N, C-alpha and C positions, 0 to 999 in steps of 0.2 A: 504494500500500500504506500502510495506517495505521501510526502509530508502534508501537501495541501488537502489530500483526501482525509488524512488523519485529523487535521484541524477541523474540517467540515463535520466529520462524524462526532468529534469531541464537542463541538458547538451544539449539534442537535441533541446529543445525550444530555448536555448540561441544561438545555431548555426543558427537556423531559423531566430531569431531576428537580427543577424548580417548580414544576407544575404538579407533579404527583409524588412528592416525597412520602406522604403518609401511606399511600397505597402500596409503595414498594416495600418498606420495612417498618411495619408497625412496632417492631421490637424497640426501635430507637425513638419513639414518640416522646418519651419522658426526658430524653437528653436535651439540653438546651441548644438552641440554634442561633442565639444572639451573637452579634459580632461587635468588635470595637476596632479602633485603628490598628491595634497590635494583635488582637486575639480573635479566635473563632470558637464557638461552643462545640463540645464533643459530638453533638448531634449532626453537625455538618460533616465532620470527619467520618462518623459512623456510616453515613449514607453509602460511601464507596467501600469502606473497609469493614463491611459486614458480609458474612457468608451468604451466598445464594445457591449453595449446593455444589458449585464448581470453584469459584474463587474462595479463598480463605477456608479451604477444606482439604484435609490431608488425604493420603491414599487409602485410609481406612474409613473415610467419611466423617471424621471428627471435625466439628465446628471450631475453627481457629479465629473467629471474629474478635477483632481487637477490643471493641467496646464491650462485648459480652464478657470477656475475661476481666477487663479493667474496672467495670462499673461496680463490681462486688468486692473491690479491694479497699484497703485502708487509704491508699493514694487517691482512689476515686471518691472517697468519702472524707478526705482530710479536713475540709471546711465544715462538714456536718458532724464530725466526731464529737459526741456529747461530753466525753471525758476531757478532751482538749478544750472545748468551750468553757467547761466548768473550771478547769485549771487556770485559764486566762482570767476569768472573773475573780477567782480567789487571789491571784497574784495582784490584780488591780486593787482589790479590797485591802490587801496588806500594804500596798504601796500606791495610794491614790494619786500622789503627786506625779507618779511616773506612768499614768494610764496611757497617754499617747505613745510613749516609747514602747511599752509592753505590747499594746495592741498592734502597733506597726511592725514590730519585730516578729510577732507570732503569725500575723497574716502574710508576711513575706513568703513563707514556705507552705503554709496551710491554705492560703487563698491567693496563689501567685498571680493569677490573671487579673483579678480585681485590683490588687495592690499595685502591681507593676504598671497597669494602665493609668491608675490614679496619679502615681508619681510622674509618669511620663507626661501627663496632662498638666503638671505643675503643682500637685498637692505636696505638702510637706510630709505626709504620712497617710496611714489608712486605719480605719476603726472597725471594730466588730459590728457596730450598727450599720456602717456602709456595706460591709460584707454581706450581711443577712438580706439585704434588698437588691443584691447584684447577682444575676444569674450566672455570669461568668466567674465571679468570685466563688460562688457556691459549687461550681463545677470541679473544685478541688485541684489536685495536681493533674491537670488535663493535657490533652495532646499538644496543643499549640504553645503550652508553657515549656515542657521538656524539650520538644523538638525545635524550638527557636533559640535555645541557649547557645551563645557564641563560644568558640573555643578559647578565646583569649583569657589568660590568667587562671585557667582551670588547674586545680591541684595546688594552688597557692593560697596564702592567707587572704589575698585580695578577692578570692571568690567564695571563701567560707562564710558561714552564718547568713546564707541567703543573698550573697552578693553576686549572684549570677548576672550575666549581661544579656539583655534582649533588646535588639535594635528594631527600627521601623523599616527594615529592608524586606520584611516578609519572606525570609528564607526558612524553609523547613528542612532540617538536617535529618538524614536517614543513613542506614548502613549499606546502601547499595550505590555503586558507581554508575551503572548503566540504567538510568531512569529516563522515562518519557515525561518531560515536565509539563507539556501543554495542557492536558486534561485538568490537572490540579490548578495550574495557573488560571485557566479560564473559569473554572467553577468556584474557586475560593480566593484567587488573588495571591496565593502563596506559590513560591517556586521551590520545588523539591530538589535537593542536591545532596551529594555525598558529604558526610561529616565523620571523619575518623573518630572524633571524640565521643560520638554517640555510643561506641562500644566500651568506653572506658569508665573506670570507677570515679575518675575526677569529675565526671558529669554529676553523679549522685552525691559527691562530696559537697557540692554547693549548699545543699540543705542538711545533709546528714553529718556535717561537721559544724557543730554549733557551740559558740562561746557566748555566754550571756553575762551581762553586768551584774555585780552584786553590790549591795548597799551596806553601810555601817549603821550604828544605832541612831544616827541623826538623819538617816534616809539619804545620805550622800553616796554617790557611786564611788566605790573604793577599789574596784578592780574588775577583772574578767575571770569567769569560771568555765572550765571545759565541761559543759553539760552533756554533750554527745560527741564522741570521737571515733566512730567505727572506721572511717577512712584512714585516720592516723594509726589505728590499731592494725588495719589491713596492710599499711605500708611496712609495719614492723612484724611481718609474717612471711611464711614461705609462699603464701598465695600471691602476694605481689611479686615475689621473685620468679614465680612460675607464670606470671601474666594471667592469673585467674581473677577476673574482675567481678564486680557486683552482679552485672547482667548475666554472667555465666551461671550463677546459683539462683538468682531471683527471677529470671526470665527463661523458662525452659526452651531449649533450642530444638528445632525441627530440622533435621538434616535431609530434607528432600525439597524438590522444586515446588514452590507454593505460589499460586496466583494471589497477589496481596491486595488486589482491588477488583471489585465486581464491575467497575466502570472505568474505561470503555471496554466492551467485550473482547476486543482484539489484543488487549495488553498481555504481555508475556509473563513468565514466572520468574521468581527469584529464589535463591538458596544461599545460605540457610534462612530460616525464619525463626524469630524469637517471639514466643507467646507473651502477652502483656498481663501475666497473672500476678506478678509482683508478690510472690508468696513470702511471707515473713513468719512471725511467731505469735501473731495477735489474734488467735481464735476467739478470745474472750470478748473483745470489742466488736468483732464481726458478728457474733451472736447477738449482742445487745442491739446493734444497728438493724440486723435482720428482724428481730422480734419487735422492734418499734419503728419499722421502716416508714410507715405512713406519717407518723408524727415528726420523725427526723427529716423526712424528705428524700430518702434514698430512692434511686432510680432502679436498682437491681431487684429482681424477684427473689423470693425465698429460696427457690431452687438454685439460682445463681450464687447466692450467699452460701448455701449448703455445700456447693461444689468448692468454693474458695476455702471454706472452713475445713473441709476434708483434705484439701491439698496442704493447708497450713499444718494440720495435725500430722500428715505424712512427712512433711519437711521436718517437723520437730522430732519425730521418732527416728527418721532414717538419716538425717543429714546434720544434726545439731551436736549431739554428744553421745559417746559410748560409755558403757559401764562394765567393769570387770571386778569380780569378787573372788578373793583367795581365802577360804576358811581353813582354820586349824583349831585343834582343841587339845588342851593339856590339863587333865584333872578338872578342877573347878573353874577353868577359864576358857572362854571361847574367844578366839581372835578372828576378826573379819577385816582383811585388808581390802579396802574399797578404792579402786582407781577409776577416776573419771577423766575422759579425754575429750577435748574440744575438737569438733570436726569442722567448725566454721572458720572463716577468714578474719574474724574479729573477736572481741571478747564475748563471752556468753555468761549471763544474759547481756543483751545488746542494747545500746542506745539509751533511751530515756531512763533516768535513775529511780523510777518507781517500781522496777521489776526485780524479781528474785527467783532463784532456783535453790533447791535444798535436797538433802538426802533423807529419805525415810527408811529406817532400819527396824525390822521386827524379827524377834526370835521367839519361837514357841516350842513347847514340848510335843511329844507324840500325840497328845490328846487335844492339841490346838490351844492350850492355855498359854497366855502370854508370860514370858520370862523377862523380856526387855523390849522397849520400844523408844526410839529416838526419832524426832521429826513427825510424830503423829499430828494429825490435823482434824479440825472439826468441819461441820457443814458450811461454815463461813470462810473456810480456807485459812483459819488461824492455826499456827503451830502451837501445840499444847506443851505444858510443863516447863515453859521457859520462865526464868526468874530475872534476867538482866534486861536493861533498857534496849540493848541490841546485842546480838550474839557475836562474840569475837570469832576469828578464824581458828579452827582447831586442826592439830596434827593427830592428836589422840582423843578419843571420846570414850568415857567409861560410865557416864550418868545419863539417865533419861531427861535430866534437866539441861542437857547440852544437845545442840543440833548444828550440823554443818550447813550454813546458809551462804550461798554465793550471791553477793549483792554489793551495792554502794550505800554508804551512809554519809550524809552531808552534814557539815557544821558551819556555823556562821562565824563572824569575826571574833566572837567571844568563845569559840570552840564549843558552842552548845548545839545540840542536834536540831536540825531544821528540815522541813519538807518544802519550804518556800524557796523557789529557785532563785529569786532575787536577794535572798539572804545567804545563799550557799556560797561560801568563800573557799572551801576546800573539802576534800574527801577524808574522813576519819578512817573509813574502811573501803577498800575496793579489792575484793578477792574474787571477782568474776574471773572465770577461766580464760586465760589469754590464748590467742591462736598459736598454733605450732610455728616456731621460729621467732617468737617474741623474746627480745633481749633487753636488758637494762641499759645497754650502751647506745640505744637508738637516738637519733637526733632530737625527736620530739618526746622523749621519755617523760619529761615533766608534765606533759598533758595527758599521758596515758598510763602513768605509773601504777604499780601495785601498792596499796596502802594498808597499813595495819599489820597484824601478826603474820599474814600471808607472805609479806616481804622477807621475813626471816625463816620461813618454813623450807627446809631443805628438800622437801618432797613436792613443793608447789612450783610448777613450771621448771622443775630441775630433776635430774637424776644424779648419780654419783659423779658424773664427769661433765655433763652438759647443761646449759641453760636453753630454754626454748622448747621444752617438751610439749607444752600445751596440755599438761596433765596435772592432776592432784591426787595424792595418795593419802587417805585417811584410815587410820587403824582404830577399830572398835574393840575395846577390851571389856568383855562382858562376863561377869560372875554368873556361873550356872551351877546347878546341883551336880556334883560329881557322879551321882548314880543315874542321872537321867540319860537315856539313850535316844537316838534318833532326833536330835535337835533340828528343827526346821528354821531356816533363815530366809528372809526376803529383803532385798534392797532395791529401792527405786529412786530415780532422780526425777524430781517434780519441778514444775515451772508455773509462775504466776505473772501475768501482765501487770497487775496492779496489786501490790502487797497491801494487806489490811491496814498497816500503820499509815501508809500514804493516803489511803482512802479515808481513814478516820480523820486525819488532819484536813483533808479537802472538805469533808462534809460538815466541818465546824463552821464553815463560811456560809452566811445567809445571803445568797444571790439567786436569781432566777435560774441560771444555767446549772448551778450546783444542786438546786432543788430538783430540777429535771433529771440530772444524772443520778441523784439519790434514788429517785423512783425507779429508774431503769436498773440500777445496781441491785437494789433490794429484791427485784423480781428476777434476777439472773442467777444462774448456777455459779457457785464460787469454787467448784471442784478444780483443783490444779490439773495442768496437763502432764501426762506421763511421758517423759523423754526417753527413759530407758528403765528396764526392769530385769532383775535376776533373782532366782530362788534356788534353794537346794536343801539337802539334808546331810547332817554330819553326826 
């Protein structure tokens, strides 16, 4: 087909698409089609990038539609996320003089299209109130946000904390070099072109490397705090050395020829194809959004959320951490050497400092009667029998009042525990499992360091000779009756998106978004996710 024929056909198809969009793909009706000088709603992108049974369909007939995968993710619901909205309001309540700064910083990455357009138009910042009335802002981390990020300064401090660059050139960067630009140019005004950076972790790092200001007792900004640093942790790992990027784990790759657009019909295939599933570890919030979708304003169906939740749980079980237990017994003592290995390219738990993982260890006699239990939890996800304000890191555990919890604990300028991000001046504890290859001599170690007792644990990220194992070895020394035979043991690694102490602190704030999240939270299952499990008899 000659170029002028292609242009004519693209023009005709574009006219058809503007006349009968609802007839073509009713699945995308809920996605916004609003536009601005810089951005376009996901509904406009979904029109062409949705499966029609031929395009965006693999050889097994599986639907690879970009919007179908994306709309049920945390990225697709970043602006609607009720926990995030509640946390923003609680931070503002604690620091009312900094309301404008807090809301502008938080919407930069959770509502990037609304905030970026507003600043481009001359605004000094962006507010939650403005976000809630803007369809593009509520579209979350959407297509024309990520795919317009320019390559300049990526991977440097100049791009971290939401300082991505989006220009008014209407360039759409993608992973393919041989593209046919005219159909997209004609229909949307964007020019598709190859961008090597679209494959790289540096793209994700613009929002997933976040430094936030902290204030002193007078409310004055006293410094910057590394709230989330998975990119810097990835740099200090074998994953970066092997060029394994964020997209490789969080966007499943299809190694076959895929027709990536349903329009125009003659367009060819591309290979490979990366699914926009963005699977992480947050099944908890996905369930809350699914169960309250109408009130929250989510566009995905319950079935679509169920699929993403199932994928999230599979990722947690199969690609997050492994568990190995070496039991031994001598007289009246049972030893369980429990080794946990991080399988990710960053610390686990990852990112936001309200998350935690822990070891649940249960020992029973042959009749099923409990002899010992550490890390037991109730129906609200609260770990039982703990007596301290927070648990230190352990190398040895011998009491039911002790539990190995992998988490961060933040303190303010007075070294007092805090859950308020703008009061967090440092980490008193950070024993999250480092990735393999993580060493204390890295250039940015001050931002990603291990804190607390774990830093001195010879079995934490170390063995007899090397640093950077990405493992922790915990030994349970358990007194058992010497005459009891067939002791049964069970060890599991559990994970929570929002630990109870963090939620308790949040719910103390009397704001509309907090009240809304409280309702959702109390109606949700608090059962932790099981990352790994091992049992045996000795």
